DRENZALO-441242 format. One record per residue (C-alpha): x, y, z; residue number from 1. Coordinates in steps of 0.1 Angstrom, whole numbers, plus 5000, padded with zeros to 4 digits. Example, Ala and Ser with C-alpha at 12.3 -4.5 7.8 and 13.67 -1.06 7.14 Angstrom:
<rec X="5123" Y="4955" Z="5078" n="1"/>
<rec X="5137" Y="4989" Z="5071" n="2"/>
END
This chain:
<rec X="4936" Y="4791" Z="4877" n="1"/>
<rec X="4930" Y="4763" Z="4852" n="2"/>
<rec X="4918" Y="4769" Z="4816" n="3"/>
<rec X="4931" Y="4804" Z="4815" n="4"/>
<rec X="4926" Y="4822" Z="4782" n="5"/>
<rec X="4941" Y="4854" Z="4769" n="6"/>
<rec X="4908" Y="4872" Z="4774" n="7"/>
<rec X="4906" Y="4860" Z="4810" n="8"/>
<rec X="4941" Y="4872" Z="4818" n="9"/>
<rec X="4935" Y="4905" Z="4800" n="10"/>
<rec X="4903" Y="4912" Z="4820" n="11"/>
<rec X="4920" Y="4903" Z="4852" n="12"/>
<rec X="4949" Y="4926" Z="4845" n="13"/>
<rec X="4926" Y="4954" Z="4835" n="14"/>
<rec X="4905" Y="4948" Z="4866" n="15"/>
<rec X="4936" Y="4950" Z="4888" n="16"/>
<rec X="4953" Y="4979" Z="4871" n="17"/>
<rec X="4924" Y="5003" Z="4864" n="18"/>
<rec X="4913" Y="5009" Z="4900" n="19"/>
<rec X="4949" Y="5012" Z="4911" n="20"/>
<rec X="4956" Y="5038" Z="4884" n="21"/>
<rec X="4924" Y="5058" Z="4892" n="22"/>
<rec X="4934" Y="5059" Z="4929" n="23"/>
<rec X="4969" Y="5069" Z="4919" n="24"/>
<rec X="4955" Y="5098" Z="4899" n="25"/>
<rec X="4934" Y="5109" Z="4929" n="26"/>
<rec X="4963" Y="5108" Z="4954" n="27"/>
<rec X="4988" Y="5125" Z="4930" n="28"/>
<rec X="4965" Y="5156" Z="4930" n="29"/>
<rec X="4976" Y="5162" Z="4966" n="30"/>
<rec X="5011" Y="5170" Z="4952" n="31"/>
<rec X="4999" Y="5193" Z="4924" n="32"/>
<rec X="5021" Y="5223" Z="4934" n="33"/>
<rec X="5054" Y="5204" Z="4928" n="34"/>
<rec X="5046" Y="5170" Z="4911" n="35"/>
<rec X="5071" Y="5142" Z="4912" n="36"/>
<rec X="5090" Y="5130" Z="4881" n="37"/>
<rec X="5067" Y="5108" Z="4860" n="38"/>
<rec X="5095" Y="5083" Z="4853" n="39"/>
<rec X="5103" Y="5079" Z="4890" n="40"/>
<rec X="5066" Y="5074" Z="4898" n="41"/>
<rec X="5064" Y="5048" Z="4870" n="42"/>
<rec X="5094" Y="5029" Z="4884" n="43"/>
<rec X="5080" Y="5030" Z="4919" n="44"/>
<rec X="5047" Y="5016" Z="4906" n="45"/>
<rec X="5064" Y="4988" Z="4887" n="46"/>
<rec X="5087" Y="4979" Z="4917" n="47"/>
<rec X="5055" Y="4977" Z="4938" n="48"/>
<rec X="5041" Y="4951" Z="4913" n="49"/>
<rec X="5074" Y="4932" Z="4914" n="50"/>
<rec X="5073" Y="4930" Z="4952" n="51"/>
<rec X="5042" Y="4907" Z="4949" n="52"/>
<rec X="5064" Y="4881" Z="4931" n="53"/>
<rec X="5087" Y="4879" Z="4961" n="54"/>
<rec X="5060" Y="4881" Z="4988" n="55"/>
<rec X="5037" Y="4853" Z="4976" n="56"/>
<rec X="5063" Y="4824" Z="4980" n="57"/>
<rec X="5071" Y="4837" Z="5015" n="58"/>
<rec X="5034" Y="4838" Z="5024" n="59"/>
<rec X="5030" Y="4803" Z="5011" n="60"/>
<rec X="5059" Y="4792" Z="5032" n="61"/>
<rec X="5045" Y="4809" Z="5063" n="62"/>
<rec X="5011" Y="4792" Z="5058" n="63"/>
<rec X="5029" Y="4758" Z="5056" n="64"/>
<rec X="5048" Y="4764" Z="5088" n="65"/>
<rec X="5022" Y="4783" Z="5110" n="66"/>
<rec X="4990" Y="4767" Z="5121" n="67"/>
<rec X="4976" Y="4796" Z="5142" n="68"/>
<rec X="4954" Y="4817" Z="5119" n="69"/>
<rec X="4958" Y="4850" Z="5139" n="70"/>
<rec X="4996" Y="4847" Z="5139" n="71"/>
<rec X="4996" Y="4839" Z="5102" n="72"/>
<rec X="4975" Y="4870" Z="5094" n="73"/>
<rec X="5000" Y="4892" Z="5112" n="74"/>
<rec X="5030" Y="4875" Z="5095" n="75"/>
<rec X="5014" Y="4880" Z="5060" n="76"/>
<rec X="5007" Y="4917" Z="5069" n="77"/>
<rec X="5043" Y="4922" Z="5081" n="78"/>
<rec X="5057" Y="4906" Z="5049" n="79"/>
<rec X="5037" Y="4928" Z="5026" n="80"/>
<rec X="5043" Y="4960" Z="5044" n="81"/>
<rec X="5080" Y="4954" Z="5049" n="82"/>
<rec X="5085" Y="4945" Z="5013" n="83"/>
<rec X="5066" Y="4976" Z="5001" n="84"/>
<rec X="5088" Y="4997" Z="5024" n="85"/>
<rec X="5118" Y="4980" Z="5010" n="86"/>
<rec X="5106" Y="4987" Z="4974" n="87"/>
<rec X="5103" Y="5025" Z="4982" n="88"/>
<rec X="5137" Y="5024" Z="4999" n="89"/>
<rec X="5153" Y="5007" Z="4969" n="90"/>
<rec X="5139" Y="5032" Z="4943" n="91"/>
<rec X="5131" Y="5066" Z="4959" n="92"/>
<rec X="5142" Y="5072" Z="4995" n="93"/>
<rec X="5177" Y="5083" Z="4983" n="94"/>
<rec X="5164" Y="5103" Z="4954" n="95"/>
<rec X="5170" Y="5140" Z="4952" n="96"/>
<rec X="5133" Y="5143" Z="4941" n="97"/>
<rec X="5122" Y="5134" Z="4976" n="98"/>
<rec X="5127" Y="5169" Z="4989" n="99"/>
<rec X="5094" Y="5178" Z="5008" n="100"/>
<rec X="5072" Y="5162" Z="5034" n="101"/>
<rec X="5043" Y="5154" Z="5010" n="102"/>
<rec X="5067" Y="5133" Z="4988" n="103"/>
<rec X="5069" Y="5105" Z="5013" n="104"/>
<rec X="5033" Y="5094" Z="5013" n="105"/>
<rec X="5031" Y="5100" Z="4975" n="106"/>
<rec X="5058" Y="5074" Z="4969" n="107"/>
<rec X="5045" Y="5050" Z="4995" n="108"/>
<rec X="5010" Y="5052" Z="4980" n="109"/>
<rec X="5024" Y="5047" Z="4945" n="110"/>
<rec X="5043" Y="5015" Z="4955" n="111"/>
<rec X="5013" Y="5003" Z="4974" n="112"/>
<rec X="4990" Y="5008" Z="4944" n="113"/>
<rec X="5015" Y="4989" Z="4921" n="114"/>
<rec X="5015" Y="4960" Z="4946" n="115"/>
<rec X="4977" Y="4961" Z="4948" n="116"/>
<rec X="4973" Y="4962" Z="4910" n="117"/>
<rec X="4991" Y="4928" Z="4905" n="118"/>
<rec X="4977" Y="4913" Z="4936" n="119"/>
<rec X="4941" Y="4922" Z="4926" n="120"/>
<rec X="4947" Y="4908" Z="4891" n="121"/>
<rec X="4957" Y="4875" Z="4908" n="122"/>
<rec X="4926" Y="4876" Z="4930" n="123"/>
<rec X="4904" Y="4881" Z="4900" n="124"/>
<rec X="4920" Y="4851" Z="4882" n="125"/>
<rec X="4909" Y="4830" Z="4912" n="126"/>
<rec X="4874" Y="4845" Z="4914" n="127"/>
<rec X="4882" Y="4862" Z="4948" n="128"/>
<rec X="4864" Y="4895" Z="4954" n="129"/>
<rec X="4888" Y="4905" Z="4983" n="130"/>
<rec X="4902" Y="4930" Z="4958" n="131"/>
<rec X="4872" Y="4953" Z="4964" n="132"/>
<rec X="4888" Y="4965" Z="4996" n="133"/>
<rec X="4924" Y="4955" Z="4990" n="134"/>
<rec X="4933" Y="4986" Z="4969" n="135"/>
<rec X="4921" Y="5010" Z="4996" n="136"/>
<rec X="4938" Y="4989" Z="5023" n="137"/>
<rec X="4972" Y="4989" Z="5006" n="138"/>
<rec X="4969" Y="5027" Z="5000" n="139"/>
<rec X="4962" Y="5037" Z="5036" n="140"/>
<rec X="4984" Y="5010" Z="5052" n="141"/>
<rec X="5016" Y="5019" Z="5033" n="142"/>
<rec X="5005" Y="5055" Z="5031" n="143"/>
<rec X="5006" Y="5057" Z="5069" n="144"/>
<rec X="5044" Y="5049" Z="5068" n="145"/>
<rec X="5049" Y="5078" Z="5043" n="146"/>
<rec X="5027" Y="5101" Z="5064" n="147"/>
<rec X="5048" Y="5094" Z="5095" n="148"/>
<rec X="5080" Y="5100" Z="5076" n="149"/>
<rec X="5066" Y="5132" Z="5062" n="150"/>
<rec X="5056" Y="5144" Z="5097" n="151"/>
<rec X="5092" Y="5138" Z="5108" n="152"/>
<rec X="5107" Y="5157" Z="5078" n="153"/>
<rec X="5122" Y="5185" Z="5099" n="154"/>
<rec X="5132" Y="5163" Z="5128" n="155"/>
<rec X="5166" Y="5148" Z="5136" n="156"/>
<rec X="5175" Y="5113" Z="5124" n="157"/>
<rec X="5169" Y="5095" Z="5157" n="158"/>
<rec X="5133" Y="5109" Z="5158" n="159"/>
<rec X="5128" Y="5100" Z="5121" n="160"/>
<rec X="5137" Y="5064" Z="5129" n="161"/>
<rec X="5111" Y="5064" Z="5157" n="162"/>
<rec X="5085" Y="5078" Z="5134" n="163"/>
<rec X="5093" Y="5051" Z="5108" n="164"/>
<rec X="5089" Y="5024" Z="5134" n="165"/>
<rec X="5055" Y="5038" Z="5144" n="166"/>
<rec X="5044" Y="5041" Z="5108" n="167"/>
<rec X="5054" Y="5005" Z="5101" n="168"/>
<rec X="5035" Y="4992" Z="5132" n="169"/>
<rec X="5004" Y="5011" Z="5123" n="170"/>
<rec X="5005" Y="4998" Z="5087" n="171"/>
<rec X="5008" Y="4962" Z="5099" n="172"/>
<rec X="4980" Y="4967" Z="5124" n="173"/>
<rec X="4957" Y="4982" Z="5098" n="174"/>
<rec X="4966" Y="4954" Z="5073" n="175"/>
<rec X="4961" Y="4927" Z="5099" n="176"/>
<rec X="4928" Y="4942" Z="5110" n="177"/>
<rec X="4915" Y="4941" Z="5075" n="178"/>
<rec X="4926" Y="4906" Z="5067" n="179"/>
<rec X="4912" Y="4893" Z="5100" n="180"/>
<rec X="4877" Y="4906" Z="5093" n="181"/>
<rec X="4877" Y="4897" Z="5057" n="182"/>
<rec X="4886" Y="4861" Z="5065" n="183"/>
<rec X="4863" Y="4859" Z="5095" n="184"/>
<rec X="4828" Y="4845" Z="5088" n="185"/>
<rec X="4836" Y="4843" Z="5051" n="186"/>
<rec X="4837" Y="4880" Z="5047" n="187"/>
<rec X="4804" Y="4888" Z="5064" n="188"/>
<rec X="4821" Y="4917" Z="5082" n="189"/>
<rec X="4830" Y="4932" Z="5048" n="190"/>
<rec X="4809" Y="4964" Z="5051" n="191"/>
<rec X="4820" Y="4971" Z="5087" n="192"/>
<rec X="4857" Y="4969" Z="5076" n="193"/>
<rec X="4850" Y="4989" Z="5044" n="194"/>
<rec X="4835" Y="5017" Z="5065" n="195"/>
<rec X="4865" Y="5016" Z="5088" n="196"/>
<rec X="4888" Y="5018" Z="5057" n="197"/>
<rec X="4870" Y="5049" Z="5045" n="198"/>
<rec X="4872" Y="5065" Z="5079" n="199"/>
<rec X="4910" Y="5060" Z="5079" n="200"/>
<rec X="4912" Y="5073" Z="5043" n="201"/>
<rec X="4895" Y="5105" Z="5053" n="202"/>
<rec X="4919" Y="5109" Z="5082" n="203"/>
<rec X="4948" Y="5103" Z="5058" n="204"/>
<rec X="4935" Y="5130" Z="5035" n="205"/>
<rec X="4935" Y="5155" Z="5063" n="206"/>
<rec X="4971" Y="5145" Z="5073" n="207"/>
<rec X="4982" Y="5148" Z="5036" n="208"/>
<rec X="4968" Y="5183" Z="5036" n="209"/>
<rec X="4989" Y="5191" Z="5067" n="210"/>
<rec X="5020" Y="5177" Z="5049" n="211"/>
<rec X="5012" Y="5198" Z="5018" n="212"/>
<rec X="5011" Y="5229" Z="5040" n="213"/>
<rec X="5044" Y="5218" Z="5056" n="214"/>
<rec X="5059" Y="5214" Z="5021" n="215"/>
<rec X="5049" Y="5249" Z="5012" n="216"/>
<rec X="5073" Y="5262" Z="5039" n="217"/>
<rec X="5103" Y="5249" Z="5019" n="218"/>
END
């Protein structure tokens, strides 16, 4: 990241932000009947970006302490997904605006896209093209936590906790799967994993439609 110029930083920030904002616009259309407060969505997006600042030093520490590449990938994935969950918990999970099943994935996707926006900008500054799939990855990984919480909307607290654990596990597995194949063979498996990401995205869209119909019952 040597010899950075204002133009370079601006291009990197734009390259990180624009795809994330376009994806956010796409996913927010799933909640068009009762859209969430713009201010709360903005705060959620910003706290997602802020989470990157805390995750990066921990990932660096993990890489210094752990020699096994597979374990390291899982640890990195756990850190990012847990911090994104923490970001949503900090800002929105106690909000009165979170009052229907579809709201859960909306906020998790928003925080994930905030995280992806800053992370992608940092990738671009380093000339790393991993960002091409990272935005979609963050969306479906964290979105899966929100989907599980949404599906548990009408269930008792103990069942909700079980759904949360399942969502976290799935998000970490998806994240680890992506990182493993991107890092393996210098990214030669990119198109295979990209196809996988789109398949999971389509499944997520169908599940969001189910949550939207559940929300209509309220």
